[in-house]
C-alpha positions in Angstrom: 0.0 0.1 -0.1 1.6 3.3 -0.9 1.4 6.2 1.5 1.2 9.5 0.0 2.1 12.5 1.9 0.3 16.2 0.5 3.2 19.4 1.2 4.4 22.3 0.2 8.1 23.1 -1.4 9.1 24.8 2.2 8.1 21.8 4.3 9.3 18.9 2.3 12.9 18.4 3.4 12.0 19.1 6.9 8.7 16.4 6.5 11.5 13.7 4.9 13.8 13.8 7.6 11.2 13.4 10.4 9.5 10.4 8.5 13.2 8.9 7.8 13.6 9.2 12.3 10.2 7.9 12.5 9.3 5.3 10.6 10.8 2.2 11.7 8.2 2.5 14.7 5.6 2.4 12.5 6.4 1.6 8.8 8.8 1.6 6.4 9.8 5.0 4.8 10.4 3.7 1.3 6.7 3.1 1.4 6.2 6.9 1.8 5.8 9.1 -1.4 5.7 12.9 -1.7 3.0 15.1 -3.9 3.5 19.0 -3.9 0.4 20.8 -3.7 0.5 22.0 -7.1 0.7 18.4 -8.8 -2.5 17.1 -7.4 -4.2 17.8 -10.3 -1.9 14.8 -12.0 -3.7 12.2 -9.8 -6.2 9.9 -9.5 -7.2 8.4 -5.9 -9.3 5.6 -5.0 -10.5 4.0 -2.2 -8.4 6.1 0.4 -8.2 7.1 3.9 -7.3 11.0 4.4 -5.6 12.3 7.0 -5.3 15.6 7.6 -2.9 15.7 10.7 0.6 18.1 10.9 2.6 16.0 14.1 4.7 13.3 12.4 4.3 10.8 14.3 1.0 11.0 14.7 -0.2 10.6 11.4 2.6 7.7 10.9 0.9 6.1 13.6 -3.2 6.9 12.1 -1.1 5.5 8.9 0.0 2.5 10.5 -4.0 1.8 12.3 -4.9 2.6 8.1 -2.9 -0.5 6.8 -3.7 -3.2 9.7 -7.4 -2.0 8.5 -6.7 -3.8 5.6 -9.8 -1.7 3.6 -7.9 1.0 2.1 -5.9 0.9 -1.2 -4.1 4.6 -0.5 -3.4 6.6 2.7 -3.3 10.4 1.8 -1.4 12.7 4.5 -2.4 16.6 4.3 -0.5 18.0 6.9 -1.7 21.7 7.3 -4.9 23.1 6.8 -4.1 25.3 3.7 -2.5 22.3 1.8 -5.9 20.3 3.0 -8.1 23.3 1.3 -5.9 22.9 -1.6 -6.4 19.2 -1.8 -10.2 19.6 -1.3 -10.9 21.9 -3.9 -8.4 19.4 -6.2 -9.6 16.1 -5.8 -13.0 15.0 -7.0 -12.7 11.6 -5.6 -14.1 10.9 -2.1 -12.2 9.7 0.7 -13.6 6.2 2.6 -12.7 7.8 5.7 -11.1 11.2 6.7 -9.6 12.1 10.1 -9.2 15.4 11.7 -6.8 16.3 14.5 -8.4 19.1 16.0 -5.6 21.1 17.0 -4.2 21.4 13.3 -5.1 25.0 13.7 -4.4 28.0 16.1 -5.7 26.8 19.7 -7.6 30.2 19.7 -9.7 29.4 16.8 -9.7 25.5 16.5 -13.6 25.9 16.4 -13.5 28.2 13.6 -11.0 26.4 11.6 -12.6 22.9 12.5 -16.3 24.2 12.0 -14.9 25.6 8.3 -12.8 22.4 7.1 -15.2 19.8 8.1 -18.1 21.4 6.6 -16.0 21.9 3.4 -15.3 17.6 3.1 -19.1 17.2 4.2 -20.3 19.9 1.2 -17.5 18.0 -1.3 -17.6 14.7 0.0 -21.1 13.7 1.6 -20.8 9.7 1.8 -17.3 10.1 3.3 -17.1 9.2 7.5 -15.2 11.8 9.5 -13.9 11.4 12.7 -12.3 14.2 14.8 -9.8 13.4 17.9 -7.1 15.1 20.0 -5.4 14.2 23.0 -8.0 16.0 25.1 -6.0 15.0 28.5 -3.1 17.0 27.4 -5.3 19.8 26.9 -6.6 22.4 29.7 -9.7 23.9 29.7 -7.4 27.5 29.6 -6.2 26.1 26.0 -9.2 25.2 24.1 -12.1 26.1 26.5 -15.4 25.1 25.3 -14.6 24.6 21.5 -13.6 20.8 21.7 -17.2 20.1 23.3 -18.9 22.8 20.5 -17.3 20.3 18.0 -18.5 17.2 19.4 -21.9 18.6 19.1 -21.0 19.1 15.5 -19.9 16.1 14.7 -22.2 13.6 16.2 -25.3 16.2 14.8 -24.3 15.1 11.5 -23.7 11.2 12.8 -20.2 11.4 12.6 -17.6 10.3 15.8 -15.2 12.2 17.9 -12.5 10.0 20.1 -9.9 11.1 22.8 -7.0 9.4 21.3 -5.2 9.5 24.2 -3.7 6.2 25.0 -5.0 4.5 21.7 -2.8 2.2 19.6 -3.2 1.8 16.1 -4.8 -2.1 16.4 -7.5 0.1 18.9 -7.8 3.2 15.9 -8.1 -0.2 13.1 -10.9 -1.6 14.5 -12.6 1.9 14.5 -12.0 1.9 11.0 -13.5 -1.2 10.2 -16.4 -0.6 12.2 -17.3 2.5 11.1 -17.0 1.3 7.3 -19.0 -2.2 7.8 -21.5 0.3 9.4 -21.2 2.2 6.1 -22.0 -0.6 3.9 -24.9 -1.8 6.1 -26.2 1.9 5.2 -25.4 1.3 2.2 -27.5 -1.9 1.8 -30.4 -0.7 3.7 -30.4 2.3 1.0 -31.0 -0.2 -1.9 -33.4 -2.0 0.0 -35.4 0.9 0.5 -35.4 1.9 -3.0 -36.4 -1.3 -3.6 -39.6 -0.9 -1.5 -40.2 2.4 -2.8 -40.9 0.8 -6.2 -42.5 -2.2 -5.3 -44.2 -1.5 -2.3 -45.5 1.8 -2.7 -49.2 2.9 -3.0 -49.4 0.9 -6.0 -48.3 -2.1 -4.7 -51.3 -2.2 -2.3 -53.3 -4.2 -4.4 -57.6 -4.5 -4.5 -60.4 -2.6 -5.4 -63.0 -3.0 -2.3 -64.4 -0.3 -0.6 -62.5 -1.4 2.7 -59.1 -1.0 1.0 -59.9 1.9 -0.4 -60.9 3.8 2.7 -57.6 2.5 3.7 -55.6 4.4 1.0 -57.6 7.6 1.6 -56.7 7.2 4.8 -53.1 6.8 3.8 -53.0 9.7 1.8 -53.9 12.0 4.4 -52.3 10.8 7.6 -48.7 9.4 5.4 -47.5 13.5 5.3 -47.8 14.6 8.8 -45.9 12.9 11.9 -49.4 11.5 13.6 -48.3 8.1 15.6 -50.2 5.4 13.3 -51.4 2.1 15.5 -52.2 -1.0 12.4 -54.8 -3.1 13.4 -55.7 -6.8 11.6 -55.2 -10.3 11.7 -51.7 -12.0 10.9 -51.0 -11.7 6.7 -53.2 -9.0 6.2 -50.5 -6.7 5.1 -49.8 -4.2 8.5 -45.9 -4.1 7.4 -46.8 -3.4 3.8 -49.6 -0.2 4.9 -46.3 0.7 7.4 -44.0 1.2 4.6 -46.4 3.2 2.7 -46.8 5.4 5.3 -43.4 5.9 5.5 -42.9 6.0 2.0 -45.4 9.1 1.7 -44.3 11.0 4.7 -41.9 13.8 4.6 -39.5 11.3 6.2 -39.1 8.9 3.1 -35.3 9.9 2.7 -34.5 8.3 6.0 -34.3 5.0 7.1 -37.7 3.2 8.2 -36.4 0.6 11.3 -38.7 -2.3 11.7 -39.0 -4.4 14.7 -40.7 -7.7 15.2 -41.3 -7.5 18.9 -42.4 -11.2 19.7 -38.8 -12.2 18.1 -36.9 -10.6 20.9 -36.4 -12.3 23.9 -37.8 -10.3 26.7 -34.4 -10.2 28.3 -32.9 -8.6 24.8 -35.9 -6.2 24.1 -34.5 -3.1 26.2 -31.0 -3.5 24.9 -32.7 -4.1 20.8 -34.5 -0.7 21.3 -32.3 1.1 23.1 -28.8 -0.2 22.8 -26.6 -0.7 25.2 -22.4 0.2 26.3 -20.1 -2.4 26.5 -19.8 -4.2 29.4 -23.4 -3.1 30.6 -24.2 -6.7 31.2 -22.8 -10.4 30.8 -22.3 -10.6 26.5 -21.9 -7.1 26.1 -19.1 -6.8 24.6 -19.0 -3.9 22.1 -21.4 -0.9 22.1 -24.6 -1.4 20.3 -27.1 1.2 19.1 -30.8 0.8 19.8 -33.2 0.5 16.9 -34.7 3.9 18.5 -31.5 5.5 17.6 -30.7 3.9 14.0 -34.4 5.6 13.3 -33.6 8.9 14.4 -34.8 11.7 11.5 -37.0 8.3 10.5 -40.0 6.4 11.3 -39.3 3.4 13.4 -42.3 0.5 13.0 -42.7 -2.0 16.4 -44.8 -4.8 14.4 -46.5 -6.9 16.9 -46.8 -4.4 19.9 -48.9 -6.4 21.9 -46.0 -9.3 22.7 -44.4 -6.6 24.0 -43.5 -7.0 28.3 -44.6 -4.4 30.5 -41.4 -3.3 31.6 -40.2 -2.4 27.7 -43.9 -0.8 27.4 -43.1 1.5 30.4 -39.6 2.2 28.4 -41.2 2.8 25.2 -43.7 5.2 27.3 -41.0 7.0 28.8 -39.2 7.3 24.9 -42.2 8.8 23.4 -43.4 11.5 26.1 -39.8 12.9 26.5 -38.1 12.5 22.8 -35.1 10.9 24.9 -33.7 7.5 25.2 -30.9 5.6 27.6 -29.0 3.2 26.5 -28.5 0.0 28.8 -25.5 0.5 31.3 -25.9 4.5 30.8 -27.6 7.4 32.3 -27.0 9.6 29.6 -30.2 10.8 27.5 -30.1 10.5 24.0 -32.4 12.9 21.8 -34.3 11.0 19.3 -36.7 12.0 16.2 -38.8 9.6 15.2 -42.2 9.2 13.7 -43.8 5.9 15.7 -46.3 3.2 13.6 -47.3 0.1 16.0 -49.1 -2.7 14.6 -50.9 -5.5 16.6 -53.4 -8.7 15.8 -54.9 -8.5 19.1 -57.3 -6.1 21.0 -55.5 -4.1 22.9 -58.6 -3.0 24.7 -58.7 -6.6 26.0 -55.3 -6.7 26.6 -55.7 -3.6 28.7 -58.4 -5.2 30.9 -56.3 -8.4 31.3 -53.2 -6.2 32.8 -51.2 -7.5 29.5 -51.2 -3.7 28.2 -50.6 -0.1 29.4 -53.3 2.3 29.1 -51.3 5.5 28.2 -49.1 3.7 26.5 -52.7 2.5 23.9 -53.7 6.2 23.9 -50.4 7.6 23.2 -49.9 5.1 20.1 -53.4 4.9 18.7 -53.4 9.0 17.7 -54.7 7.2 14.1 -55.9 3.8 13.9 -56.1 2.2 10.3 -57.8 -1.3 10.4 -57.4 -3.5 8.0 -60.2 -6.0 7.7 -59.0 -9.8 6.6 -58.9 -11.1 3.2 -62.4 -13.0 3.8 -63.9 -9.9 4.2 -62.9 -8.3 0.7 -63.4 -11.1 -1.7 -63.5 -8.9 -4.5 -59.9 -7.8 -3.8 -58.7 -12.1 -4.5 -59.0 -12.0 -8.0 -56.4 -8.9 -8.5 -54.1 -10.8 -6.0 -54.3 -13.7 -7.9 -53.3 -12.4 -11.2 -50.2 -10.1 -9.0 -48.8 -12.9 -7.6 -48.9 -15.3 -10.0 -47.2 -12.9 -12.6 -44.5 -11.7 -9.7 -43.8 -15.4 -9.4 -43.4 -16.4 -12.4 -41.2 -13.3 -13.5 -39.1 -14.2 -10.7 -38.3 -17.6 -11.6 -38.3 -16.9 -15.4 -41.7 -19.5 -15.9 -44.3 -18.5 -18.2 -47.4 -16.6 -17.3 -50.1 -18.8 -16.1 -53.7 -17.7 -16.5 -56.3 -19.1 -14.4 -60.1 -20.1 -15.2 -63.4 -18.9 -13.6 -63.8 -22.3 -11.7 -59.9 -21.6 -10.0 -60.9 -18.2 -9.3 -64.9 -19.0 -7.5 -62.4 -21.7 -5.3 -60.2 -18.7 -3.9 -63.2 -16.7 -3.3 -65.2 -19.3 -1.4 -62.1 -20.0 0.4 -62.1 -19.0 4.4 -58.1 -17.8 4.2 -57.4 -17.8 7.5 -54.1 -16.7 7.0 -55.0 -14.1 5.0 -52.7 -12.5 1.9 -50.1 -14.3 2.9 -51.9 -17.6 2.9 -53.2 -16.9 -0.5 -49.7 -15.8 -1.4 -48.3 -19.0 -0.5 -50.7 -20.9 -2.2 -50.0 -19.0 -5.7 -46.5 -20.0 -5.4 -46.8 -23.2 -4.6 -49.4 -23.9 -7.8 -46.9 -21.8 -10.4 -43.6 -24.0 -9.2 -45.5 -27.6 -9.3 -48.3 -27.2 -11.7 -47.1 -28.0 -15.2 -50.8 -26.4 -17.0 -50.5 -22.6 -18.3 -54.1 -22.6 -17.5 -55.0 -23.2 -13.6 -58.3 -24.7 -13.3 -60.2 -26.2 -10.2 -58.5 -29.2 -10.8 -55.2 -27.7 -10.4 -56.1 -25.8 -6.9 -57.7 -29.2 -5.6 -54.1 -30.9 -6.7 -51.8 -28.4 -5.3 -53.9 -26.4 -2.7 -56.3 -28.8 -1.5 -57.0 -27.1 1.5 -58.7 -24.7 -1.0 -61.2 -27.1 -2.1 -64.2 -27.1 0.2 -66.4 -29.4 -1.5 -63.8 -32.4 -0.8 -64.6 -32.2 2.5 -64.2 -36.0 2.7 -60.9 -35.9 1.6 -59.9 -33.1 3.6 -61.2 -34.5 6.6 -59.1 -37.4 6.6 -55.6 -36.0 7.2 -54.4 -32.7 8.1 -51.1 -33.4 6.2 -50.7 -31.5 3.2 -49.2 -34.3 1.4 -51.0 -37.4 1.9 -54.2 -35.1 1.6 -52.5 -34.3 -1.9 -51.5 -37.7 -2.7 -55.5 -38.5 -2.2 -56.6 -35.8 -4.7 -53.8 -37.0 -7.5 -55.4 -40.7 -7.0 -58.7 -39.2 -7.3 -57.2 -37.0 -10.0 -56.4 -39.6 -12.0 -59.3 -41.6 -11.8 -61.2 -38.9 -13.4 -59.0 -39.1 -16.7 -58.6 -43.2 -17.0 -62.1 -43.0 -16.7 -63.1 -39.9 -19.2 -60.4 -42.1 -21.5 -62.4 -45.2 -20.9 -59.1 -46.6 -19.7 -57.0 -46.2 -22.4 -53.7 -46.2 -20.8 -51.9 -44.2 -23.5 -55.0 -41.6 -24.0 -54.7 -41.0 -20.7 -50.9 -40.7 -20.4 -51.2 -38.0 -23.4 -53.6 -36.1 -21.9 -51.9 -35.8 -18.8 -48.5 -35.2 -20.7 -46.6 -37.6 -18.8 -44.9 -40.8 -20.1 -47.0 -44.2 -20.1 -44.3 -45.4 -17.7 -45.3 -42.6 -15.4 -48.6 -43.5 -15.4 -48.2 -46.8 -14.4 -46.0 -46.1 -12.2 -48.5 -43.8 -10.6 -51.6 -46.5 -10.5 -49.2 -48.8 -9.3 -48.6 -46.3 -5.9 -52.1 -45.6 -5.6 -53.3 -49.1 -5.8 -55.8 -48.2 -8.4 -58.7 -50.6 -10.1 -61.3 -50.3 -12.6 -64.6 -50.3 -11.2 -67.4 -51.4 -13.9 -71.0 -53.0 -13.2 -69.8 -53.5 -9.7 -66.9 -55.7 -10.7 -63.3 -54.6 -9.7 -60.2 -55.1 -12.0 -56.9 -54.8 -10.8 -54.8 -52.8 -12.8 -51.6 -55.2 -13.1 -48.1 -53.1 -13.1 -46.6 -52.9 -16.6 -42.9 -52.0 -17.3 -43.0 -49.4 -20.6 -39.3 -48.6 -21.1 -39.1 -44.3 -22.4 -36.4 -41.9 -22.5 -36.3 -41.0 -18.9 -35.0 -44.6 -18.0 -37.7 -45.8 -15.6 -37.1 -42.2 -13.3 -40.7 -41.3 -13.1 -40.6 -42.6 -9.2 -38.0 -40.6 -8.8 -39.6 -37.4 -10.0 -42.3 -38.4 -7.8 -39.9 -38.4 -4.5 -38.8 -34.9 -5.7 -42.5 -33.3 -6.4 -43.1 -34.6 -2.8 -40.3 -33.0 -1.6 -40.4 -29.8 -3.1 -43.7 -29.9 -1.4 -42.4 -30.1 2.1 -39.8 -27.1 1.4 -42.7 -24.9 0.1 -44.9 -25.9 3.1 -42.7 -26.2 6.2 -39.1 -24.8 5.9 -38.0 -20.7 4.7 -34.3 -21.5 5.1 -34.2 -24.6 2.6 -30.3 -24.5 2.8 -30.0 -25.6 5.8 -32.2 -28.1 6.1 -31.6 -31.7 7.3 -32.7 -35.3 6.5 -33.9 -35.9 10.0 -36.1 -32.8 9.9 -38.0 -34.0 6.6 -38.4 -37.4 7.0 -41.3 -36.7 10.3 -42.8 -34.8 7.1 -42.6 -37.3 4.5 -45.7 -39.8 3.8 -43.1 -43.1 2.8 -44.8 -45.1 -0.4 -43.8 -48.0 1.9 -44.6 -47.4 5.6 -47.6 -44.7 4.8 -47.1 -41.8 7.5 -46.0 -43.5 10.7 -42.2 -44.0 11.9 -40.4 -42.3 9.2 -36.6 -42.6 10.6 -33.9 -40.6 8.9 -32.2 -43.9 8.4 -35.3 -45.2 6.6 -36.0 -41.8 4.4 -32.1 -41.9 3.7 -31.7 -45.6 2.7 -35.3 -46.5 1.3 -37.3 -43.5 0.1 -33.9 -41.2 -1.4 -31.1 -44.1 -1.4 -33.3 -45.5 -4.7 -33.6 -42.4 -6.4 -29.8 -41.0 -6.6 -29.6 -42.6 -10.5 -32.3 -40.4 -11.1 -32.2 -37.5 -9.5 -28.9 -35.8 -11.6 -30.7 -36.7 -14.8 -34.6 -35.4 -14.0 -33.0 -32.3 -12.6 -31.0 -31.3 -15.7 -33.9 -32.5 -18.1 -36.6 -30.4 -16.1 -34.3 -26.9 -15.6 -37.6 -25.0 -14.0 -39.2 -27.8 -11.7 -38.1 -28.3 -8.0 -36.4 -24.8 -7.8 -36.4 -25.3 -3.5 -35.0 -28.9 -3.9 -32.5 -27.8 -6.1 -31.0 -25.8 -2.7 -31.3 -29.0 -0.7 -28.3 -30.3 0.9 -28.8 -33.4 0.6 -30.3 -33.3 -2.9 -26.8 -31.9 -4.0 -25.4 -34.4 -2.3 -27.4 -37.2 -4.1 -26.7 -35.5 -7.2 -22.8 -36.0 -6.6 -23.3 -39.5 -5.6 -25.1 -40.6 -8.6 -24.4 -43.6 -10.8 
């Protein structure tokens, strides 16, 4: 890594001599080169650390920290205010981090000099992290007065940091650099996510045409531009977070962060630390300072999802933060000002929770300035066709599938269903149908096969089991019987109408022990081996369908799923659904299909998207014969 010192002609020889004397302590003098102010326009710097410091030993120490950090390609040192001003006016590319020694100017004019320098850096390099520092313990009040404190306030106001560098080692400073850069990366990721949310989930992505939804949009349009606190109520899966995002996007805070806190997911003993942050050493395991969600949301929006599940002690702290506009980190008595717009959501009746003693009445009145109630999907059925088309289009585009259409019979099934999981459940059902059904037009038959719980008139099948795969197989059997009867039990015609190989049809008939019933006589259908281009991989195809269904139904984090987690949910063709162990699953269910899995995944690249990510399926591919 090259270290460049920017200086003027009059100071060049003195700096070279001092570098030569101090270099062995921190770095090799051969790594340092010198750039005169007038030659700056000949240089292009990238990914660099800018050090503004006039004491040779100090800037070498900071340069050493920059090298240890391993994030920078170059290090630039400006050793006086005039040189720094010349550098800022000449170089367009921003530094990642800029350090400023408060003592670089005159002790009488620290505030004026550093304030002007800081503002010029932030104006030219708006994304640069600026770190101010000084040896505070060596400075008396007579030397600097209150100037350092005023600079601290200026830096903190702009979310930059000030450190007392007394006794700070290059290793410690390198860790500070790493933390600051990691935070910058996180903020950029949040900004990219915010841009994506603005594009995908603004007002135009709240899908529906019902009167209830129109009323909600009307409230959002009136309330969003204010700072009024909003309480969003509704069942799970109705889209409360989407409404919160729309409120944020429509507000004057849309260019700041929307911080989402899922209250039930945070253990009660950690909720205060999560919301308000903590100081290093404030409790066992607090190895570093942590910034809380209230602080992260400063000048933006804080969304407390499912606030009804928050503990009473945490509720008291939230109430105080709302009333005072200040928070205290765990382990600290220092009050920190926060300016947030608060949005809360709950699936509970908070007034009933107040009566039960589970929720504070004073907090309820604080957060319930504007209430938006989202009715369940079953009460706004006219929105269902629009949601089906939207989800289907989005999922097809994401997976590069051909778009699917939905018959009137399919839509009627969707409208008749209760949707206890609301919009979230509907989306999951559409995703399952899009991924697993080979048909381009989805009818009530496909809905019955791939989303059997949505079919009301098949109550005898639905009532026979609560397991999705078992019910799915029963629907498959009924569907095969219907197609065989339609084609007068002509196997070739039935296979053709189903779009599968004849061998696959025979395997399915054998699997489900299908028999022909005619004039009260039962004729069992013998299994017939029919050679085809799949080399008899139809059972493996059925196996992969089962795995895909299980993964979609039960596992959000597919890459980490293990055999022992899938086995209890797997319906065995040998043992039914009882007592499926990991060993049985591996040896009797997965093992026989290993030779075909690689072949099928290559032949049908658009199928089994989730199964492909599974480790044991990948291993099966690697172990193919």
